[in-house]
N, C-alpha and C positions, 0 to 999 in steps of 0.2 A: 117584441114579444110582450104578452101581458105579464106582470108580476102576479104571481100566486100567493093567497093568504089564507091562513087558516080561520073556518067559520065554527070551530068548536070552542063555545062561549068557555067550557071547564079549563081547556088549554090556554085560551088569550089570558083568563084570569090567573092561573098559574105563573105564564111568563112573566105578567107584571109585577107579581108577588115576588119572584124571584129576581127580577130586575131592581125592586125596591130593598130587598133585604140584602143584595150584594153592595147597593150603595151605602145602606145606613150601617152595616156591620163591617164593611170593608172587606169583604169575603169574594173574591174573584171566582171561586168556586161555582156559585150561584149564578154568575152573569154567565159563565161557559155552559152551564146547563140549560139556562134560557136560550142561548144561541143555537143550542143543538134541537131544542124542542119546537123552535120557529122555523127552522127548517119544513118544505114540505113533506106530505106524508111519505112519498116513494123514495125520499133521502133521509128520513128518522132512521134512527137506529134499532134494528132488531138484535139481540144478543139471546144464545142458546146456555142452557145451564151448563154445558160443558166448559165454555169460555170463561164463566165465572168461576168455575172449579179450578181451572188452570190459573187464574190470575190471582186468586186469593189465598190467604191462611185462614186458619181458626180465628173466630171473632172479630174479624175484618168488618168495615162499614163500607158499602159499595154502592154507588147510585147509578144507574141507568137511565140517560136521557131518551130514553123510547120505550120498548116492550122487551119483555122477557118471554122466550120461547122455551117450551119443554124438552128441547131434544139435547140428550146426553144425561148426566147424572150430577149430582153434588154429594160429596161424602164429609162433608164439615159444615159445621155451624156457622153462619155469616149472618150480617143484617144486610139485607138487599132493599133498596129503593127504587121505584119507577114510575113512568106515567101509567105503565098497564102491564098485566102478565096474563099469559095464557091460564087456564084452569090446572092443565096438566103441570105446568112450571109450577103453580102455587101448592099443589098436592106434592110434588117433590121436594119443596122446599120445606113444607109442614114434617115430610118423613126424615129429613135430613136435620130436624130442629132447628131450622134458620127461621130467622124472622122476616117476614116481608112487610115493608110498610110503601105509603105512597110518598112521593116526593113532599107534599107539604106537612106530612108527620116528620118526616127524618128533619126538615128545615126547623120545625116548632123544636125539637127534642137538641139540635146542633146546628144553632144560628149562624157560627162562626165557620162550619165548615171544616172543622178540625180533624185530621185523622180520617178523611173521607176520601176514597179511590173513586174514579169515573172510569167505567167499562163500556168502550164504544165497539 
């Protein structure tokens, strides 16, 4: 069976960046996120807002190694980073006064990965 690899240049660059930062800052969280992003598209994670709402508290920092979908609601302010998010999810995050960041933006703000939760 043939091994499938991603051809998205943005995703390839992000995976390399995460692995590099993981080695340099000795932050295992970024290697874990890179490993999840390196999976095939059908195996990549999709998380609904309802799951984020259940598993977080106010002012938590969360990374989703995949895509955020708009099903459900969120009723507290959190900081969420992911590779992608639906327009509906972004609108609901703004309505809840939550921050949405891309993974490179979160990596720049918190290179050591301290106090970050991974939602799968």
